[in-house]
C-alpha positions in Angstrom: 83.7 -6.8 99.7 80.1 -6.0 101.1 76.5 -6.4 99.7 76.9 -2.9 98.3 79.8 -3.6 96.5 78.4 -6.6 95.3 75.2 -4.5 93.9 77.7 -2.1 92.1 79.3 -4.9 90.5 76.0 -6.5 89.3 74.9 -3.5 87.8 78.0 -3.0 85.9 77.7 -6.3 84.5 74.3 -5.8 83.2 75.3 -1.7 81.9 79.0 -1.0 81.7 78.3 2.4 80.3 76.2 3.3 83.4 77.0 6.9 84.6 78.0 7.0 88.1 75.1 9.3 89.2 72.7 6.3 87.8 74.9 3.8 89.4 74.6 5.6 92.8 70.7 5.7 92.1 70.6 2.0 91.3 72.3 0.8 94.6 71.0 3.6 96.9 73.9 5.6 97.8 74.9 9.2 97.1 77.2 9.7 94.4 80.7 10.5 96.2 80.6 7.0 98.2 79.5 5.1 94.8 82.3 6.7 93.3 84.8 5.8 96.0 83.5 2.4 96.2 83.9 1.8 91.9 87.3 3.1 92.2 88.4 0.9 95.1 86.7 -2.0 93.0 88.9 -0.8 90.0 92.0 -0.6 92.0 91.9 -3.9 93.7 91.2 -5.7 90.4 87.9 -6.6 90.9 86.6 -4.5 88.3 89.1 -5.7 85.3 88.3 -3.2 82.4 85.5 -2.2 80.4 84.6 -3.4 76.8 81.9 -3.3 74.5 80.0 -6.6 73.6 80.4 -7.0 69.9 77.9 -9.2 67.5 80.3 -11.5 65.5 77.6 -12.0 62.9 77.0 -8.9 62.4 80.4 -8.4 61.7 80.9 -11.1 59.3 82.2 -13.8 61.7 79.4 -16.1 61.4 81.4 -19.8 61.9 82.3 -20.4 65.4 84.0 -23.5 66.3 85.5 -25.3 69.2 89.2 -27.1 68.5 90.4 -29.3 71.0 94.3 -29.6 71.1 96.3 -32.6 72.3 99.9 -31.8 73.1 103.2 -33.8 71.9 104.9 -32.8 75.0 103.8 -31.0 78.1 107.3 -29.3 79.2 107.5 -25.6 80.4 109.0 -24.7 77.2 106.8 -26.5 74.8 103.6 -25.1 76.6 105.1 -21.2 76.9 105.7 -21.5 73.4 102.2 -23.2 72.4 100.4 -20.0 75.0 102.2 -17.6 73.2 101.6 -18.4 69.9 98.1 -19.3 70.6 97.8 -15.6 72.0 98.9 -14.1 68.8 96.0 -15.7 66.8 93.4 -13.1 66.7 90.7 -15.3 65.6 91.3 -17.5 68.9 88.9 -15.6 70.8 89.1 -18.0 73.9 91.6 -20.6 75.1 91.6 -22.8 78.3 94.5 -25.0 79.5 92.7 -28.2 80.8 93.4 -31.0 83.1 93.5 -34.8 81.2 93.0 -35.1 77.4 92.7 -32.9 75.6 95.2 -30.4 76.6 93.7 -27.5 75.5 90.5 -26.0 74.1 90.2 -23.2 71.8 86.7 -21.0 71.2 87.9 -19.8 67.1 85.6 -17.5 65.2 86.3 -16.7 61.7 84.3 -15.4 58.8 83.3 -19.1 56.9 84.5 -22.6 56.7 87.0 -21.8 54.2 88.6 -18.8 56.6 88.3 -21.8 59.4 90.0 -24.8 57.1 92.6 -21.8 56.2 93.8 -21.1 59.7 93.4 -24.7 60.9 95.7 -25.7 58.2 98.3 -23.0 58.0 98.2 -21.7 62.1 96.7 -24.1 64.0 98.2 -27.1 63.0 101.6 -25.8 63.0 101.5 -24.6 66.4 104.6 -25.4 69.0 104.3 -29.1 70.1 100.6 -29.7 68.9 100.1 -33.7 68.2 96.5 -33.6 67.4 93.5 -31.2 66.8 90.1 -32.1 66.8 87.3 -29.7 66.0 83.4 -29.4 66.3 81.1 -26.9 65.1 79.2 -24.6 67.6 75.5 -25.2 66.8 74.1 -22.6 68.9 75.1 -20.5 72.1 72.9 -21.4 75.0 74.6 -19.4 77.3 77.3 -16.8 76.5 78.9 -14.1 78.4 76.6 -14.7 81.4 77.5 -12.1 84.3 79.2 -13.6 87.1 77.6 -14.5 90.1 78.3 -11.5 93.0 
């Protein structure tokens, strides 16, 4: 990956809907070489995909929380079952396995407190291997979906 590839990645992170022609102009290449580089970045996996950035508040999903999960057991079967179950909960928009205690950090977005409580009690507390859940509310997002440094 060279400086031009990094410029292409930076531009795409700013605007994923940019045309190849506009992208080529911004990185100072002709269209064909720019297109070849773009395809190579996609094929290499450096560009994992394209998606729209949605505003949760506009969609009626104004309740943002972080849930810390401490596991009872950390054996492979329990961890695998827990992670598969978490992946199936659409309101969990981010899940990270951590070193130390707690074992996981989940970002959960719901419509409101009542919807969160229902999800917490009925789904999160019933996840395989969970010993303890602890949650906190997100007051405000200071940095979110920042482009990766390239």
